[in-house]
C-alpha positions in Angstrom: 85.8 -20.6 -5.2 85.4 -24.4 -4.1 82.4 -25.3 -1.9 84.5 -26.4 1.0 86.2 -23.1 0.7 82.7 -21.4 1.5 80.6 -20.6 5.3 78.2 -23.6 5.5 74.6 -22.6 5.1 72.8 -23.6 8.4 69.0 -24.1 8.1 65.9 -24.7 10.5 64.3 -28.5 10.7 60.7 -27.1 10.6 62.0 -25.1 6.7 63.3 -28.3 5.9 60.2 -29.6 6.5 57.8 -26.9 4.6 59.5 -26.9 1.6 59.4 -30.9 1.2 55.5 -30.6 2.3 54.8 -28.3 -0.5 57.3 -29.9 -3.2 55.0 -33.1 -2.3 51.6 -31.7 -2.4 52.4 -29.1 -5.9 54.0 -32.6 -7.6 53.9 -33.2 -10.4 54.4 -29.5 -11.2 57.4 -27.3 -9.8 57.1 -25.3 -6.7 58.4 -22.4 -5.7 59.1 -19.9 -2.4 61.6 -17.2 -0.5 64.0 -17.8 2.7 64.2 -15.6 5.3 66.7 -15.3 8.0 70.3 -14.3 7.4 72.8 -15.1 4.7 73.7 -17.9 6.7 71.1 -19.1 8.7 67.8 -20.2 6.9 65.1 -19.4 9.7 62.1 -20.4 7.7 60.4 -20.6 4.3 56.9 -18.9 2.9 55.0 -20.5 -0.5 55.0 -18.6 -3.4 52.9 -19.2 -6.2 55.3 -18.6 -9.4 58.9 -17.9 -10.2 58.1 -14.7 -11.9 56.8 -13.6 -8.3 59.8 -14.9 -6.4 62.2 -13.1 -8.5 60.0 -10.2 -8.4 60.5 -10.0 -4.7 63.5 -10.8 -4.3 65.0 -8.1 -6.9 63.2 -5.5 -4.8 66.0 -3.3 -3.0 63.8 -3.3 0.2 64.1 -7.1 0.0 63.5 -9.3 3.2 64.3 -12.4 1.4 67.7 -14.1 2.0 67.4 -16.4 -0.8 64.2 -18.9 -2.3 64.1 -22.5 -3.2 62.1 -24.5 -6.3 62.0 -28.5 -7.1 63.5 -29.7 -10.3 65.0 -32.3 -11.0 68.0 -31.0 -12.2 69.0 -27.7 -9.9 72.1 -26.3 -13.0 68.8 -25.6 -15.0 67.6 -23.1 -13.1 71.2 -21.9 -12.4 71.7 -21.5 -16.3 68.3 -19.3 -16.6 68.9 -16.6 -14.0 70.6 -14.1 -14.8 72.8 -13.6 -11.7 73.6 -9.6 -12.6 70.0 -8.7 -11.9 69.9 -9.6 -8.0 72.8 -7.4 -7.1 73.0 -9.3 -3.4 76.0 -11.2 -3.2 74.9 -13.7 -0.7 71.9 -14.1 -2.0 70.6 -18.6 -1.4 69.4 -20.9 -3.7 67.8 -24.0 -2.5 67.1 -26.6 -4.8 64.7 -29.4 -3.8 64.9 -32.6 -5.9 61.8 -35.2 -5.2 63.9 -38.0 -7.4 66.1 -39.3 -5.0 64.1 -42.8 -3.8 61.5 -40.9 -1.7 64.1 -38.9 0.0 64.5 -35.1 -0.4 68.1 -33.6 -2.1 69.0 -30.3 -1.3 71.7 -28.3 -2.7 72.3 -25.0 -2.0 73.9 -22.3 -3.9 74.8 -18.7 -2.9 75.7 -15.4 -5.1 79.0 -14.9 -4.6 80.3 -12.2 -7.5 77.6 -12.8 -9.6 78.8 -16.6 -10.0 76.5 -19.0 -8.2 78.6 -21.2 -6.0 77.8 -25.1 -4.2 77.5 -24.0 -0.8 77.7 -26.5 2.4 74.0 -27.2 3.5 73.8 -28.1 7.9 70.1 -28.9 9.2 69.7 -27.2 11.9 67.0 -29.3 15.1 64.4 -27.4 15.9 64.8 -25.8 19.8 62.8 -27.6 22.2 60.5 -26.0 24.4 60.9 -27.0 28.1 
């Protein structure tokens, strides 16, 4: 299924800022965390110490998390490591963060569909301004 036929995923600006801050603070190490929201919208990101803990949380049947993020120069590396059949959650999100892009954040989104990871369009949503 091509990315253009998949629904776009929106992400709150403050969630992107939290992930970027975590990635920069973790350099040169890889960072990871959990995503909260819905299958079509990421509302927040929570720092988690290691990938094993992230995967453990995501595999719980009662998990409130809709996905995870991880910094990596090559998102295909982590996709090849993940056994998509162990998640059993169609719609699970994976946000790949790359900092090797001349000082700017490059984020690619993937969603689990029929036990396959598919790249999906990612749209930044501005945070609401209090009146």
